[in-house]
C-alpha positions as CSV (number, residue, x, y, z in Angstrom):
1,M,-49.4,-83.1,-110.0
2,S,-51.9,-80.9,-108.2
3,A,-50.8,-77.9,-106.0
4,S,-51.7,-79.9,-102.9
5,E,-49.2,-82.6,-104.0
6,A,-46.2,-80.3,-104.3
7,S,-43.3,-81.5,-102.2
8,N,-41.9,-79.5,-99.3
9,I,-39.0,-78.5,-101.5
10,E,-41.2,-77.4,-104.4
11,G,-43.3,-75.4,-101.9
12,A,-40.3,-73.7,-100.5
13,V,-39.0,-72.8,-104.0
14,F,-42.4,-71.5,-105.0
15,R,-42.6,-69.4,-101.8
16,T,-39.3,-67.9,-102.6
17,L,-40.1,-67.1,-106.2
18,A,-43.5,-65.7,-105.1
19,W,-41.8,-63.3,-102.7
20,F,-39.3,-62.0,-105.2
21,S,-42.1,-61.6,-107.8
22,L,-43.4,-58.8,-105.6
23,F,-40.3,-56.9,-106.6
24,D,-40.3,-58.2,-110.2
25,Q,-36.9,-59.8,-109.5
26,P,-35.8,-63.0,-111.3
27,L,-33.4,-65.4,-109.6
28,T,-30.7,-67.8,-110.5
29,V,-30.8,-71.4,-109.1
30,F,-28.2,-70.3,-106.5
31,D,-30.3,-67.3,-105.5
32,I,-33.3,-69.6,-104.9
33,W,-31.2,-71.9,-102.8
34,K,-29.7,-69.1,-100.8
35,W,-32.9,-67.3,-100.1
36,L,-35.1,-70.4,-99.8
37,M,-38.1,-69.5,-97.6
38,K,-39.1,-71.8,-94.8
39,P,-38.0,-75.2,-96.2
40,G,-38.3,-76.8,-92.8
41,K,-34.9,-78.4,-93.0
42,Y,-31.6,-77.9,-94.8
43,I,-32.0,-78.4,-98.5
44,S,-29.0,-79.0,-100.8
45,F,-28.4,-77.0,-104.0
46,G,-28.9,-80.1,-106.0
47,E,-32.3,-80.8,-104.5
48,V,-33.4,-77.3,-105.4
49,D,-32.2,-77.7,-109.0
50,Q,-34.0,-81.0,-109.2
51,A,-37.2,-79.6,-107.9
52,L,-37.2,-76.9,-110.6
53,E,-37.2,-79.7,-113.2
54,G,-40.3,-81.3,-111.7
55,P,-43.6,-81.1,-113.5
56,W,-45.4,-79.1,-110.9
57,L,-42.9,-76.2,-111.0
58,L,-42.3,-76.4,-114.7
59,E,-45.9,-75.4,-115.1
60,K,-45.4,-72.3,-113.0
61,V,-42.0,-70.8,-113.9
62,D,-40.2,-69.5,-116.9
63,R,-36.4,-69.3,-117.5
64,Q,-34.4,-66.9,-119.5
65,D,-30.6,-66.4,-119.6
66,G,-30.2,-68.6,-116.5
67,R,-32.8,-66.7,-114.4
68,I,-36.1,-68.0,-113.2
69,F,-39.4,-66.2,-112.5
70,L,-43.1,-67.0,-112.1
71,K,-45.0,-67.1,-115.4
72,D,-47.7,-64.7,-114.1
73,G,-45.2,-62.0,-113.3
74,A,-46.2,-58.4,-114.2
75,T,-43.3,-57.7,-116.5
76,S,-42.2,-59.5,-119.6
77,P,-38.9,-61.4,-119.4
78,F,-37.3,-59.2,-122.1
79,V,-38.2,-55.9,-120.4
80,R,-37.3,-57.3,-117.0
81,L,-33.8,-58.3,-118.1
82,K,-33.2,-54.9,-119.8
83,E,-34.3,-53.2,-116.6
84,D,-31.9,-55.3,-114.5
85,Q,-29.0,-54.3,-116.6
86,A,-29.8,-50.6,-116.2
87,R,-30.3,-51.1,-112.4
88,L,-27.0,-52.9,-112.1
89,S,-25.2,-50.0,-113.9
90,D,-26.9,-47.4,-111.7
91,A,-26.1,-49.3,-108.5
92,A,-22.4,-49.6,-109.4
93,R,-22.3,-45.8,-109.8
94,K,-24.0,-45.3,-106.4
95,W,-21.6,-47.7,-104.7
96,K,-18.7,-45.6,-105.8
97,T,-20.4,-42.6,-104.3
98,L,-21.1,-44.4,-101.1
99,R,-17.6,-45.7,-100.7
100,R,-16.3,-42.1,-100.9
101,A,-18.8,-40.9,-98.3
102,A,-17.9,-43.8,-95.9
103,R,-14.6,-42.1,-95.1
104,W,-16.6,-39.2,-93.6
105,F,-18.7,-41.5,-91.5
106,G,-15.6,-43.3,-90.3
107,L,-14.1,-40.1,-88.8
108,F,-16.3,-40.5,-85.8
109,P,-15.1,-43.3,-83.5
110,W,-18.6,-43.8,-82.0
111,V,-19.9,-44.8,-85.4
112,R,-19.2,-48.6,-85.4
113,G,-20.4,-49.5,-88.8
114,V,-22.4,-48.5,-91.9
115,A,-24.2,-50.8,-94.3
116,A,-26.1,-50.2,-97.5
117,C,-29.7,-51.5,-97.4
118,N,-32.9,-51.7,-99.5
119,S,-32.5,-51.5,-103.3
120,L,-28.7,-50.6,-103.2
121,A,-28.0,-53.8,-101.2
122,W,-29.7,-55.8,-104.0
123,Y,-28.0,-53.9,-106.8
124,R,-31.4,-52.8,-108.1
125,T,-31.5,-49.0,-108.1
126,G,-32.7,-46.5,-110.5
127,P,-31.7,-42.8,-111.1
128,Q,-34.3,-41.7,-108.6
129,S,-33.3,-44.2,-105.9
130,D,-31.9,-43.1,-102.6
131,I,-28.6,-44.4,-101.1
132,D,-30.2,-46.0,-98.0
133,L,-28.1,-46.6,-95.0
134,F,-28.2,-48.6,-91.7
135,I,-25.8,-47.2,-89.1
136,L,-24.7,-48.9,-85.9
137,V,-23.3,-46.6,-83.2
138,K,-22.0,-46.8,-79.6
139,P,-24.7,-46.7,-76.9
140,G,-25.4,-43.1,-75.8
141,T,-24.4,-41.6,-79.1
142,V,-27.4,-42.2,-81.4
143,W,-28.4,-38.5,-81.6
144,I,-24.9,-37.0,-81.9
145,S,-24.1,-39.6,-84.5
146,R,-27.0,-38.6,-86.6
147,I,-26.0,-34.9,-86.6
148,C,-22.4,-35.7,-87.4
149,T,-23.2,-38.0,-90.3
150,V,-26.1,-36.2,-91.8
151,L,-25.0,-32.5,-91.6
152,P,-22.7,-32.3,-94.6
153,F,-25.2,-34.1,-96.8
154,F,-27.9,-31.7,-95.6
155,L,-25.8,-28.7,-96.3
156,A,-24.9,-30.1,-99.8
157,R,-28.6,-30.8,-100.5
158,R,-27.9,-34.5,-100.9
159,R,-30.8,-35.6,-98.8
160,P,-34.1,-37.1,-100.1
161,G,-36.5,-34.5,-101.4
162,T,-33.8,-31.9,-102.2
163,R,-32.0,-33.1,-105.3
164,K,-33.6,-36.2,-106.6
165,G,-31.6,-37.8,-109.4
166,H,-28.3,-36.9,-107.7
167,D,-28.0,-39.9,-105.5
168,P,-29.5,-38.5,-102.2
169,F,-28.4,-40.2,-99.0
170,C,-31.2,-41.5,-96.8
171,F,-30.2,-41.9,-93.1
172,S,-33.4,-43.6,-92.0
173,F,-32.1,-46.1,-89.5
174,F,-29.7,-45.7,-86.6
175,R,-29.3,-48.4,-84.0
176,S,-27.2,-48.6,-80.8
177,T,-25.0,-51.6,-80.4
178,K,-26.7,-52.0,-77.1
179,G,-29.4,-53.9,-78.9
180,L,-28.2,-55.7,-82.0
181,S,-31.2,-57.9,-82.4
182,L,-34.0,-56.3,-84.4
183,E,-36.6,-59.0,-83.6
184,E,-38.8,-56.7,-81.6
185,L,-39.0,-54.4,-84.7
186,Q,-41.1,-56.9,-86.7
187,W,-44.5,-55.5,-87.7
188,K,-45.9,-58.7,-86.3
189,K,-43.9,-61.6,-84.9
190,G,-43.6,-64.4,-87.3
191,E,-45.2,-62.4,-90.1
192,D,-42.4,-60.2,-91.3
193,P,-40.3,-61.9,-94.0
194,Y,-39.3,-58.4,-95.3
195,L,-37.3,-57.6,-92.2
196,A,-35.6,-61.0,-92.3
197,F,-34.6,-60.4,-95.9
198,W,-33.5,-56.9,-95.0
199,I,-31.2,-58.1,-92.3
200,R,-29.5,-60.8,-94.3
201,S,-29.1,-58.5,-97.4
202,L,-27.3,-55.7,-95.6
203,V,-24.0,-54.9,-97.2
204,P,-21.4,-53.3,-94.9
205,V,-19.4,-50.5,-96.4
206,F,-17.2,-50.2,-93.3
207,D,-17.2,-52.3,-90.1
208,R,-15.3,-51.7,-86.9
209,G,-14.5,-54.8,-84.8
210,N,-16.6,-57.1,-87.0
211,I,-19.7,-55.4,-85.6
212,F,-21.8,-56.7,-88.5
213,S,-20.8,-60.3,-87.8
214,A,-22.0,-59.8,-84.2
215,F,-25.2,-58.2,-85.6
216,Q,-26.0,-61.1,-87.8
217,Q,-25.3,-63.6,-84.9
218,A,-27.7,-61.6,-82.7
219,N,-30.5,-62.0,-85.3
220,T,-30.7,-65.8,-85.3
221,W,-34.5,-65.5,-85.4
222,V,-34.1,-64.7,-89.1
223,S,-33.3,-68.4,-89.7
224,F,-37.0,-69.1,-89.1
225,W,-37.5,-67.6,-92.6
226,L,-34.1,-68.0,-94.3
227,P,-32.1,-70.9,-92.9
228,H,-29.7,-70.9,-95.8
229,A,-28.9,-67.2,-95.9
230,D,-25.8,-65.9,-94.0
231,G,-25.2,-62.2,-93.4
232,R,-23.0,-60.5,-95.9
233,V,-19.8,-59.3,-94.3
234,A,-18.4,-57.3,-97.2
235,H,-19.4,-55.7,-100.4
236,S,-19.4,-58.5,-103.0
237,N,-17.0,-56.8,-105.4
238,E,-14.8,-54.6,-103.3
239,E,-13.1,-54.7,-99.9
240,I,-14.7,-52.8,-97.0
241,V,-13.5,-49.2,-96.8
242,R,-10.7,-48.7,-94.4
243,V,-11.4,-45.5,-92.3
244,F,-9.3,-43.2,-90.1
245,S,-11.0,-41.9,-87.0
246,L,-10.3,-38.6,-85.4
247,P,-9.3,-38.7,-81.7
248,F,-12.6,-37.4,-80.4
249,P,-13.2,-37.7,-76.6
250,P,-16.2,-39.6,-75.4
251,V,-19.5,-37.9,-76.0
252,P,-20.8,-36.2,-72.9
253,A,-24.3,-37.0,-71.8
254,F,-25.4,-33.3,-72.0
255,L,-24.2,-33.1,-75.6
256,E,-26.3,-36.1,-76.5
257,R,-29.3,-34.6,-74.8
258,L,-28.7,-31.3,-76.7
259,A,-28.5,-33.1,-80.0
260,K,-31.7,-34.9,-79.2
261,G,-33.6,-31.7,-78.4
262,L,-32.4,-30.0,-81.5
263,Q,-33.4,-32.8,-83.8
264,W,-36.7,-33.6,-82.2
265,R,-37.9,-30.0,-82.9
266,C,-36.8,-30.3,-86.6
267,F,-38.6,-33.6,-87.3
268,P,-41.6,-33.3,-89.6
269,R,-44.9,-33.3,-87.9
270,R,-45.9,-36.7,-89.3
271,V,-42.7,-38.3,-87.9
272,R,-43.5,-36.9,-84.4
273,E,-47.1,-38.1,-84.6
274,M,-46.1,-41.6,-85.8
275,A,-43.2,-42.0,-83.3
276,N,-43.4,-45.2,-81.3
277,Q,-47.0,-46.0,-82.3
278,D,-45.8,-49.2,-83.9
279,T,-42.5,-50.4,-85.4
280,C,-42.5,-48.1,-88.5
281,V,-41.2,-45.0,-86.8
282,V,-39.2,-45.7,-83.7
283,I,-37.5,-42.8,-81.8
284,T,-35.6,-43.7,-78.7
285,D,-32.1,-43.2,-77.3
286,D,-31.1,-46.5,-78.9
287,T,-33.0,-46.5,-82.1
288,L,-33.9,-43.9,-84.8
289,K,-36.0,-45.6,-87.4
290,F,-37.9,-43.3,-89.8
291,H,-39.8,-45.6,-92.1
292,V,-42.9,-43.4,-92.5
293,E,-43.9,-45.4,-95.6
294,D,-43.8,-49.0,-94.5
295,D,-45.1,-51.6,-96.8
296,R,-44.2,-54.7,-94.8
297,E,-47.7,-55.7,-93.9
298,A,-49.0,-55.1,-97.4
299,L,-46.2,-57.2,-99.0
300,Y,-46.8,-60.0,-96.6
301,R,-50.5,-60.0,-97.5
302,R,-49.8,-60.0,-101.2
303,W,-47.3,-62.8,-100.8
304,K,-49.9,-64.9,-99.0
305,E,-52.5,-64.2,-101.7
306,I,-50.1,-65.6,-104.4
307,L,-49.5,-68.7,-102.3
308,Y,-53.2,-69.2,-101.7
309,A,-54.0,-68.8,-105.4
310,H,-51.6,-71.7,-106.2
311,G,-52.6,-73.8,-103.3
312,V,-49.2,-73.5,-101.5
313,S,-49.0,-73.2,-97.8
314,E,-47.0,-70.6,-95.9
315,Q,-45.2,-73.3,-94.0
């Protein structure tokens, strides 16, 4: 069967495996079904499993220990599986660290929820990996929330660039609950699968009032890419941390303005220069997003190159 004769299901399976190959990440059959990219309609688990046994995909994928990956991946299966075991162990240790820290975040009632993101959400960290966080806060408290959550980690030198190898905490994304949808933060509308995966892979570590359920419902645009993937409402192995909030009064507007002025002056020059030029670094009173190194466009281009090389369409 030629590439042009691949079925819609086979094409969706290949798109998914091609995307994860960018991160050298093998998948189980269930993973492929859950993260199936742009299948065009609902596809059952059995249909995915059957497609993987078809002659077209059999020529393009390998299997080992129940996991599936493209044959032309950069890393050998043996090395890849050994690395996965090491990453899993490191992530488990980082999760324990994060769960202890979550009790500090929860002291502030205007912090509505904290979720792990990036490599920790996928359980694929290394000793040098940051503990990356996405934090939802009440409107009008973005700046004071950042000071309150970051300060003890700054003083303890547990921020990126200070004590690498000691699980630094990266507070790179704060968002007001005023705007739960992140659709406008795509690098280009309809061409940002990374953000779609990022949203659906978030793992809440604490969650007030089911805010992350509301967050996932507000981002229905993600279904364009990932119709099978639902948002994760709790860490897969442990319950969400139960937190106790101190009885702080509402944050006065002048205090939020003061916090904004203090932090703006402390931002690195590059952050100030990149602010609000695109969707990489966004600094407003509702969003603090500090992704100075943003590979979303490059990943999208590389993914399309893999598809093109195998005659698979993006749709």
